C-alpha positions in Angstrom: 4.8 -16.8 27.0 2.5 -19.1 24.4 2.3 -23.0 24.3 1.4 -24.8 21.7 0.7 -27.9 21.6 0.2 -30.4 19.1 -3.6 -30.6 19.8 -3.7 -27.2 18.7 -1.4 -27.3 15.9 -3.1 -29.9 14.8 0.0 -31.0 12.4 2.9 -34.2 12.9 5.5 -31.6 10.6 4.9 -28.1 12.1 8.2 -25.8 12.4 8.6 -23.1 13.5 11.9 -20.6 13.4 12.6 -17.9 15.9 15.5 -15.9 16.3 17.9 -18.5 16.5 16.7 -21.6 13.8 15.8 -24.7 15.4 13.7 -27.7 13.5 10.8 -28.5 16.6 10.0 -31.3 14.7 7.1 -33.0 16.1 8.1 -31.6 19.6 5.6 -28.9 20.9 6.1 -25.6 20.4 6.8 -22.3 23.0 7.4 -18.6 22.4 8.3 -16.6 24.2 6.7 -12.6 24.6 8.4 -10.6 22.0 10.0 -13.2 20.4 10.6 -13.2 16.5 9.2 -16.3 15.0 10.3 -16.8 11.5 9.1 -18.7 8.1 5.4 -19.5 9.7 3.2 -20.8 7.7 -0.3 -20.0 7.6 -1.1 -23.0 9.9 1.3 -22.2 12.4 0.2 -17.9 12.5 -3.5 -19.4 13.3 -2.2 -21.5 15.8 -0.6 -19.2 17.7 -3.0 -16.5 17.6 -6.3 -18.7 18.6 -3.6 -19.3 21.4 -2.6 -15.9 21.9 -6.4 -14.6 21.9 -6.8 -15.9 25.3 -4.6 -12.8 26.6 -4.1 -9.6 25.8 -2.3 -8.0 22.8 -0.9 -7.2 20.2 0.8 -9.9 17.5 2.8 -7.9 14.8 2.1 -9.3 11.4 5.1 -9.7 8.6 4.5 -10.7 5.3 7.0 -9.8 1.8 4.6 -7.5 0.6 2.1 -6.5 4.0 2.9 -5.4 7.9 0.0 -5.8 9.9 -1.1 -5.7 13.8 -3.9 -7.6 15.1 -5.4 -6.8 19.1 -6.6 -9.8 20.2 -8.3 -10.5 23.2 -10.8 -13.2 25.0 -10.6 -15.8 22.4 -11.7 -13.2 19.7 -10.0 -10.7 17.2 -10.6 -6.8 18.1 -8.9 -5.6 15.3 -6.3 -5.6 12.2 -4.5 -2.2 11.1 -2.5 -2.7 8.2 0.5 -0.9 8.1 0.3 2.5 5.7 -3.2 2.0 4.8 -5.6 1.8 7.8 -6.3 5.4 7.9 -7.8 5.4 4.3 -9.4 2.1 4.5 -11.3 3.3 7.5 -12.3 6.6 5.9 -13.4 5.1 2.7 -15.2 1.8 5.4 -16.9 4.4 7.3 -18.0 7.2 4.1 -19.3 3.4 2.6 -22.2 3.1 5.6 -22.7 7.4 5.5 -20.2 9.0 8.0 -18.1 11.7 7.0 -15.1 13.1 9.3 -14.4 16.7 9.0 -11.1 16.0 10.2 -9.0 13.2 11.1 -6.8 12.7 14.2 -3.2 13.0 14.3 -2.3 9.6 13.7 1.5 10.3 14.2 1.4 10.5 17.8 0.7 6.7 18.5 1.7 5.1 21.7 4.2 2.3 22.2 2.5 -1.2 21.4 -1.0 -0.1 20.9 -3.0 -0.1 17.9 -2.5 3.6 16.8 -6.0 4.0 15.5 -7.8 2.3 18.5 -8.5 5.8 20.3 -10.1 6.8 16.7 -12.3 4.3 16.3 -13.1 3.6 20.0 -14.6 7.2 20.1 -16.2 6.5 16.9 -17.9 3.2 18.3 -19.2 5.1 21.3 -21.5 7.2 19.1 -22.2 5.2 15.9 -22.0 1.5 17.7 -23.3 -0.3 14.8 -21.4 1.6 11.9 -18.2 0.8 13.8 -19.1 -3.5 14.1 -19.5 -3.4 10.5 -16.6 -1.5 9.7 -14.6 -3.2 11.5 -15.9 -6.7 10.3 -15.5 -5.7 6.5 -11.8 -4.6 7.8 -11.0 -7.9 9.4 -12.3 -10.4 7.2 -10.7 -8.6 4.4 -8.0 -8.5 5.7 -7.9 -12.2 7.3 -8.6 -13.8 3.4 -5.5 -11.4 2.4 -3.1 -13.6 5.0 -4.7 -17.0 3.5 -3.6 -15.9 0.4 0.3 -15.2 1.1 2.3 -18.5 2.7 5.4 -16.8 4.6 4.8 -15.2 7.5 7.3 -13.6 10.8 5.2 -12.6 13.9 6.3 -11.0 17.7 4.0 -11.6 20.7 3.8 -8.4 22.9 1.3 -9.0 25.6 -0.5 -5.7 26.9 -2.1 -5.5 30.4 -3.1 -1.9 30.3 -5.3 -1.3 28.4 -9.2 -0.9 28.3 -11.1 -2.4 25.5 -14.5 -1.7 25.0 -15.1 -2.7 21.5 -16.5 -5.8 20.3 -14.9 -8.7 20.3 -15.6 -11.4 16.9 -14.6 -15.0 17.8 -11.0 -16.1 16.0 -13.2 -19.5 14.7 -15.7 -17.9 13.0 -13.7 -15.5 11.1 -10.8 -18.4 10.4 -13.7 -20.4 8.3 -14.7 -17.6 6.4 -11.6 -16.7 4.9 -10.6 -19.7 4.7 -13.8 -20.8 2.6 -13.3 -17.5 0.5 -9.3 -18.1 0.2 -10.2 -21.6 -1.9 -12.4 -19.1 -4.5 -10.0 -16.8 -4.5 -7.7 -19.4 -5.8 -9.9 -20.3 -8.3 -9.0 -17.4 -10.5 -6.5 -17.3 -13.3 -5.2 -13.5 -13.0 -5.9 -12.3 -9.5 -4.7 -13.4 -6.9 -4.4 -11.1 -3.6 -7.4 -8.5 -2.7 -4.7 -5.6 -2.0 -3.3 -6.2 -5.7 -4.0 -3.0 -7.8 -5.5 -2.5 -11.5 -4.6 -1.2 -14.6 -7.0 -0.4 -17.5 -5.5 -1.4 -20.9 -8.2 -1.5 -22.9 -10.9 1.3 -23.1 -12.9 0.8 -25.6 -13.4 -2.7 -24.9 -14.4 -1.6 -21.5 -16.6 0.5 -22.3 -18.7 -1.6 -24.5 -19.1 -4.2 -21.2 -19.9 -2.0 -18.6 -21.5 0.5 -20.4 -22.2 4.6 -20.4 -23.0 4.6 -16.4 -20.5 2.7 -14.9 -17.8 3.4 -17.2 -16.2 6.8 -15.6 -16.3 5.0 -12.4 -14.9 1.9 -13.9 -11.6 4.0 -15.7 -11.5 5.8 -12.2 -10.6 3.4 -10.6 -9.0 1.5 -12.7 -5.4 3.5 -13.2 -3.5 1.1 -11.4 -3.9 2.8 -7.9 -6.8 1.6 -6.4 -6.8 -1.7 -4.9 -9.3 -4.7 -5.8 -10.7 -4.1 -2.4 -11.1 -0.6 -2.7 -12.4 -1.2 -6.3 -15.6 -3.2 -4.4 -15.6 -0.2 -2.4 -16.7 1.9 -4.9 -18.9 -0.2 -6.2 -20.6 -1.2 -3.3 -20.6 -4.7 -4.1 -18.8 -7.6 -2.3 -15.1 -8.0 -2.9 -15.0 -11.4 -4.2 -17.8 -10.2 -6.7 -15.5 -7.6 -8.0 -12.3 -10.0 -7.7 -14.3 -12.5 -10.1 -15.3 -9.3 -12.6 -11.9 -8.3 -12.5 -10.1 -11.5 -13.5 -12.9 -12.3 -16.3 -11.7 -8.4 -17.7 -7.6 -9.6 -17.0 -8.3 -12.6 -18.9 -9.7 -10.8 -22.1 -6.4 -8.1 -22.0 -9.2 -5.4 -21.1 -7.1 -4.9 -17.6 -3.7 -6.1 -16.2 -3.8 -6.8 -12.8 -0.9 -5.4 -11.3 1.4 -7.8 -8.7 1.5 -6.8 -5.3 5.1 -4.5 -4.8 7.9 -6.2 -2.9 7.8 -4.6 0.6 11.3 -5.2 1.5 12.4 -4.4 -2.2 10.7 -0.9 -1.5 12.3 -0.5 1.8 15.8 -0.8 0.2 14.9 2.2 -3.1 17.3 4.7 -3.5 20.5 2.7 -1.7 22.3 1.8 -4.8 21.7 5.4 -6.2 21.1 3.7 -9.3 18.5 4.0 -12.1 15.3 1.6 -10.9 12.3 0.5 -12.5 9.3 -0.6 -10.7 7.1 -3.2 -12.1 4.9 -2.5 -15.0 1.8 -4.4 -16.9 3.8 -5.2 -19.8 7.4 -4.3 -20.6 5.9 -1.9 -23.9 3.6 0.3 -21.8 3.3 3.1 -24.1 2.5 5.0 -20.8 4.4 8.3 -19.7 7.8 8.2 -18.0 8.8 10.0 -15.4 12.0 10.6 -14.1 12.8 11.5 -10.4 16.1 12.9 -9.0 16.6 13.1 -4.8 18.5 12.1 -2.5 15.9 11.0 0.2 15.6 7.2 0.0 11.6 8.2 1.3 10.6 10.6 -0.8 11.9 8.1 -4.3 9.7 5.3 -2.3 7.1 7.7 -2.1 7.5 8.9 -5.4 7.6 5.5 -6.9 4.7 4.1 -5.3 2.6 7.0 -5.8 3.4 7.6 -9.7 3.6 4.0 -11.2 0.6 3.7 -8.8 -1.5 6.0 -10.7 0.1 4.1 -14.0 3.1 5.8 -14.8 6.4 4.3 -15.6 8.8 5.7 -13.1 12.9 5.9 -12.8 14.8 7.0 -9.9 17.9 7.8 -9.0 19.6 9.9 -5.4 22.9 10.7 -7.2 23.0 14.3 -9.3 25.7 13.5 -10.7 24.5 11.1 -12.3 21.4 11.9 -13.3 21.8 13.8 -16.4 23.2 10.1 -18.2 20.0 8.2 -16.7 18.1 11.0 -18.1 19.7 10.9 -21.6 19.4 7.0 -21.5 16.0 6.6 -20.1 13.7 9.1 -22.3 11.4 10.7 -19.9 8.3 12.6 -20.6 9.0 15.0 -17.3 11.7 15.0 -14.7 10.9 15.5 -10.7 14.7 17.2 -9.4 14.9 18.3 -5.6 16.6 21.6 -5.3 19.0 20.9 -2.2 21.4 17.7 -2.7 25.1 16.6 -2.2 26.8 16.9 -5.7 24.7 18.8 -7.8 22.5 20.9 -6.9 19.0 21.1 -8.0 19.7 24.5 -10.1 23.5 23.0 -11.0 22.0 19.7 -12.6 19.4 21.8 -14.6 21.9 23.9 -16.3 23.8 20.2 -16.9 20.1 19.0 -18.3 19.7 22.2 -21.0 23.0 21.7 -22.3 22.1 18.7 -23.9 19.8 19.3 -26.8 18.1 16.4 -27.0 16.9 17.7 -23.3 16.4 21.6 -23.8 12.8 21.4 -24.2 12.0 18.6 -21.3 9.4 19.7 -18.6 11.5 19.8 -15.3 9.9 20.2 -12.2 11.5 21.6 -8.7 10.6 20.1 -5.5 11.7 21.5 -2.6 10.1 21.7 0.9 11.6 25.4 1.0 8.2 26.7 -0.7 9.5 30.5 -0.6 9.1 33.2 -3.3 12.9 32.8 -3.9 12.5 29.4 -5.4 9.1 30.0 -7.1 10.9 32.7 -8.9 14.5 30.6 -9.6 12.4 28.0 -11.0 10.5 30.4 -13.7 13.8 31.9 -14.0 15.4 28.4 -15.1 12.1 27.8 -17.2 10.8 25.2 -14.8 7.8 24.7 -13.3 8.3 24.3 -8.8 5.7 21.9 -6.9 6.3 22.3 -2.9 7.1 19.2 -1.4 4.3 18.4 1.6 5.9 19.2 5.3 2.5 18.0 7.8 -0.1 15.5 6.9 -2.5 18.2 6.6 -0.6 19.1 3.4 -0.4 15.4 1.7 -3.1 15.9 -0.1 -2.8 18.8 -1.4 0.3 18.0 -2.7 -1.0 15.0 -4.4 -4.1 17.1 -6.2 -1.3 19.5 -7.5 1.3 16.8 -8.4 -2.1 14.5 -10.4 -2.6 18.4 -12.1 0.6 18.9 -13.5 1.1 15.5 -14.8 -2.2 15.7 -16.3 -1.4 19.0 -18.1 2.5 17.7 -19.0 2.5 14.2 -19.3 -1.0 12.7 -19.1 -1.8 8.8 -19.4 -3.7 7.6 -21.9 -7.3 6.9 -19.2 -6.6 10.6 -18.1 -8.8 12.0 -21.4 -11.8 8.9 -20.0 -12.2 10.0 -16.5 
């Protein structure tokens, strides 16, 4: 049980809403362990975090765009991990300190009510304490900045009584002050609104004139719509604010576009309707290649959308193979990815239907399946299609991304592909 007094809240109209909505007005706020608090302001969240940090536990935080797990202990903050990003963020931050890892632990075997990066970070900390302190501090400050730049939060507190924590704890008050000060600076930007936004290059010639030949290849590589502003800062080994300031100026001059944050809840519902779905794009008249994906798996559709739109492609999706041909004709894509095993029309049946359309006769088609067999590969070639195998393990994911990117550079190159 946590108890938020008026002294802690220092806000007369503070309101928190649990699963049973209740306007608490000027009353103190009591939140039970594992109770969901929704529609909370940043002020309420930070006040709750200060009280919770007196114990040991995990604070699960959600916004419309992101999820975090925060490990609190002894009045301080030990870890923040963002869902779906902590692996790449840790590896990137450690690489910036000169530490490379030949293998990454099996992140899928996580324990309930634990930060799943905790065992790995603890192990590295014992060997490289100074590097780990720097890495964790950078991640924590970037995460707190991101929180300060969003407005509505839901959170759940889960205490932990059996976790031995050797990692350092950073004082929450100092972290809050740093994040609050930087957030005020970010709020002055015209185009950049959040460190997790991605950047799409629009005017390569103008960019080349501004950044020079030495920096242009790297800058072009990290402005393809798949890298966050925080990642770009790490790539250039410069402060996050300085990078954001530069990108804001470039965006004002229409040299780059700062892409809006993807709505997390909308992404989770992707594929439920079985209809066409267009991603957020820098502008409605984008000239980048169009990709169409047909698969009955909402998870795969969501992953394809995030990956391909992140690279800069326009993407349309459907989980209804029987409607796919009509949607493809209407969308006029540059390439189509088709799952083999689907209800209704199978992948091979859909290919036959597509090839009967005169305007689609020469359209590049790619069969996608988890069954990486010689038979499927041969059948794909026989149908004048390309073939790519879905990754079945986490170790195969990077290989799949590389193969997919190489294939797309050949059949549907982006405008920036010739620059990187």
